[in-house]
C-alpha positions as CSV (number, residue, x, y, z in Angstrom):
1,M,-13.9,-27.0,6.7
2,S,-10.5,-25.6,6.0
3,T,-7.3,-26.7,5.2
4,V,-3.8,-25.2,6.1
5,L,-0.7,-25.7,4.1
6,R,2.6,-24.5,4.7
7,F,6.2,-24.5,3.0
8,V,8.2,-27.1,4.4
9,A,11.7,-26.7,2.7
10,H,14.0,-29.8,2.0
11,T,17.6,-30.5,0.7
12,I,18.7,-33.0,-1.0
13,R,22.4,-34.9,-1.2
14,H,24.3,-37.6,-2.4
15,V,24.6,-40.7,0.0
16,P,27.7,-41.9,0.0
17,E,27.7,-45.2,1.3
18,G,25.1,-45.7,-1.7
19,G,27.9,-45.4,-4.1
20,V,28.2,-44.4,-7.5
21,I,27.3,-46.9,-11.0
22,F,29.1,-45.9,-14.3
23,E,27.0,-47.2,-17.4
24,A,27.7,-46.8,-21.1
25,F,25.6,-47.8,-23.9
26,C,26.2,-47.5,-27.9
27,T,24.0,-45.5,-29.5
28,A,25.1,-46.8,-33.2
29,P,21.6,-48.0,-35.1
30,G,21.1,-51.3,-34.7
31,C,23.7,-51.6,-31.6
32,A,22.1,-52.5,-28.5
33,E,25.8,-53.3,-26.5
34,Q,26.0,-51.8,-23.4
35,S,29.0,-51.9,-20.3
36,G,26.8,-53.1,-17.9
37,P,26.9,-51.6,-14.7
38,Q,30.3,-50.7,-13.1
39,D,31.7,-49.5,-9.9
40,R,34.5,-47.4,-11.4
41,Q,33.7,-44.7,-14.3
42,E,37.0,-45.7,-15.9
43,A,36.0,-49.3,-16.5
44,A,33.1,-48.0,-18.5
45,Q,35.5,-45.5,-20.5
46,D,37.6,-48.4,-21.2
47,W,34.5,-50.5,-22.4
48,C,33.6,-47.8,-24.6
49,L,37.3,-47.7,-26.3
50,G,37.3,-51.7,-26.8
51,H,33.9,-51.2,-28.6
52,T,35.3,-48.9,-30.7
53,G,38.2,-50.7,-31.6
54,R,36.0,-53.9,-32.3
55,T,33.0,-51.9,-34.1
56,G,33.8,-48.6,-35.3
57,H,31.2,-47.3,-33.2
58,N,32.1,-44.1,-31.7
59,V,29.1,-42.5,-29.9
60,F,27.9,-43.8,-26.3
61,R,25.3,-42.5,-23.9
62,R,27.2,-42.4,-20.5
63,V,24.8,-42.5,-17.4
64,V,26.0,-41.9,-14.0
65,T,24.0,-43.3,-10.8
66,D,23.7,-42.0,-7.2
67,H,22.0,-42.6,-4.4
68,A,20.6,-39.4,-2.7
69,R,19.3,-38.9,0.8
70,V,16.1,-36.1,0.6
71,T,16.0,-34.5,4.8
72,R,13.9,-31.7,6.0
73,A,15.6,-28.5,6.5
74,E,13.7,-27.4,9.8
């Protein structure tokens, strides 16, 4: 029995209708506060600014999530 393998090219691209989600997480020791999922980047950034004003915490992990589709190039 023999097996034939072949390379098949694929592409991956952003799917605009899937949207983009923005989130921010405070990285101060002992702080678990986060912006929660936001549809607008400005909303997550505004949360960071407000959190810094309230707590003095000033370092955040920012996460941007999008949706992607893989399609066969052939």
